[in-house]
N, C-alpha and C positions, 0 to 999 in steps of 0.2 A: 782135677786128677791128672789131666794131660800134662799141665805145666809141672806138676810134682815129678812125673815120670821123666820128663825132660832134664829136670835138675839133678835128679838122682843119677841119670845116665851120664850127665856131663862131669859130675863129681866122682864117678866110679873109677875114672882114670887117675892113678896116684900122682903122676906128674902134674896134671891139671889141678888136682886138689892143692898140692903144695905150692903151685904158682899162685892160686888164689890166697892161701895163707900167707905167702910172701907179700902180696899186694896189700892185705889188710894191715900188715905191720910197717909197711913202707911210708904211709902217711903222705904220699905224693904220687903224681903221675909216673907211670912207667913207659918205657919204649920196648918195642919188639927186641932190639939188640940187647937191652939190659936183661930181659928175661932169658934171652939165648945165652948171654954170657954167664949169668948166675946158675943156670941149670945145665950148662954144657950141651946145648942142643942147637940144631941149625936154626937160623932165623925164620925159615919158612914153617918149621914145626912149632916154633914159639907163637908165630902169627896164628897159626891154626888153633892152638890151645886158647889164645886170648879171644879169638873169634867166637869159639864154642862157648866161652864164658859170657861173652857179650850177647850171644844169641838168646840166652835164657835170663837176660837182664841182671846178671850178677856183676857185670862191668859195663861201662860206657866208654866211648872213645870220641876224640875229635882230632883234627889235623892241625899241625903248627908249622908254619914256614920256618926253614932253617936259616934264611938270610943268605944262603950260599947258592941259591938257585937249585934246580933239580926238583925231585919229588918231595912234597912236604912230609914231615915226620908225623906218625900217627901215635898219640898218647892215650894210655888207658888208665883208668881209675875206677874206684868202687862206685857202683850205682847206689843211689838214694833209696831205691826199692827195698822193701823189707822181704827177706827170703825166710820163709818159715815152712817147716815139714812137720805135720802132725797126723799121726795115725791112732785113733780116728781123729777127725777134725775137731779142734778146739779154737775158741776165739777169746784169747787172754786180753787182747787190746780192747775189746768191747767191755770185758769185766773191769779193766782198768779205768776206762772212761766213766762206767757206772759208779765205781768206788770214788773217783775224783769228784764227780757231780754231787754224790751223796756227802762227802766231807765238806765241800764248799758250801752246800746248802745250809750248813750249821753256822755259817758266818765265821767270826774270828776264832771262836772256840774250836771249830772244825779245823781251821788252818793250823792252829797251835798243836792239836792233836797229831795232824799230818806231819809237821816238822819234828815233833818229839819222836814220833814212830819211825821217821826216816833216820834220825840220829841213833835210835836204839838199833836198828838193822845194821848201820854202819859199824857200831861197836860190836855187835855180835859176830859180824863177818870177820873182824880182826881177831876176836877171841878164838874163833875156830881155827885161824891159821896159827895163832900162838900155840894152841893145844897140840897142833901137829909137831911143833918143835920140842915139845916136853919141857919148856922153860917158862919161868915167870917173867913178867915185864922187866923186872929190875935186873935179871940176868942177861938180858939182851943187849948186844952192842948196837951202836948206831947203824952200822951196815946191815945187821940182822933185821933191825926194825924197818929199814928201807926195803930189803927183800920182801918182807912180809907185806908192806904196802904195795909193791909191785905185783906180788903173787895174787893178793886179794883184788886189786884193781883189774888185773887181767881176767881173773875168774868172773868178774862182774861185767866183762865185755867192754871195758872203757878204752881198750887199745891205747894204753897210757905211755907217756915218756917222762922220765925223771932226771933232774940234774940237781946238784947240791953245791952250795958255795964252799969256800975253802975251810971255814972254821965250823962247818956243819950246823949253822944256825938257821939257814934258810933252804927250803926245799922248793924248787921250781918243778911244777908237773902240769902236763898237758893231757887232755882227754880227747881222743879223736873220734870216739863213737859214743853217742849218748843212747843207752839202752831205753830211755824213756822218751825219745824224741817225738814219736807220733802222738803221745799223750801231751807232751810239752807244747806241741803246736797249737793244741786247743786251750791248754791252761798253763802258758809259759811262766808267769810269775810264781805261781803256786809250786809247780814241778821243779823249777830251777831253785827255789828256796829250800824245798825238800831235799834236793840233791846236794845243795850246799851243806845242809845239816848232816846228811848222810856221810859226806866226806869228813866234816868236822868230827863226827863221831869216831870215824876210823883213826884219825890222828890222835884224839884225846885218850884212846886206850894205850897208845905207845909213848907219848911224850908227857912230860910234867905240865907244860903249858903250850898252847898253840894259838897263834893269830893267823886266820885264814883269810887271804884277800883274793877276790876274783878279779883277773885282769882282762880276760876276753871271754866271750860267750858265742858259741856256733850259731845260736839262734839270732844273733845280731849280725850274722854275715861273716863272721870269723872262721878260720879253718878249724879251730879247736876251741874247747873251753880250757882256759889257762888260769892257773893259780899260783900264788906264792904263799907258802906256809912258814911262818917264823916260829921256830920251835925251841924249847928248852928240853935237853936231854934228861 
């Protein structure tokens, strides 16, 4: 409870909250000066906000030599610690681990059901986003489909980035946050395969054909999970 009170107190400051949101979308280390410039505040004030976030383990920092002599620069990034606030207390991670172990105890049939369910949830997520636009899939332009993918991925906590090639046949996207990371550390192959099917289900609702290729995986030490999706409009 003491840690919960500390976190809520730190995030009660609007500037500090928006600084944290900025860093979650930055996908790279930030400096005190960058925060000061972006939020139009004095570097000492920026340093104080960053230190407050670090005190409750929402950020971590280290120093980096500039190569020009003088004081090393301090770099801040998101902590790997999971920050969850529940009133009253709930332990959904434990429930996830129980569910995963139950599914895997059923052998190949359990894995098959897990992957099929993952794809179904991915399709449902996109269907909900399409319903908000009041359009059918056939009426959507490529840019609208991409926006739906971005919105759904953001709502899912993926912290995504998207790029598209010139003829709009290939979508490059990166996921900088895995919402299943803690469970994936225990069951990496099954969770990553389920997540792949989840993403594939998202694309299949929007495009006539989709070939999804995983290029990088953060559990393998990469900065993100990266994919190439070859699509037909």
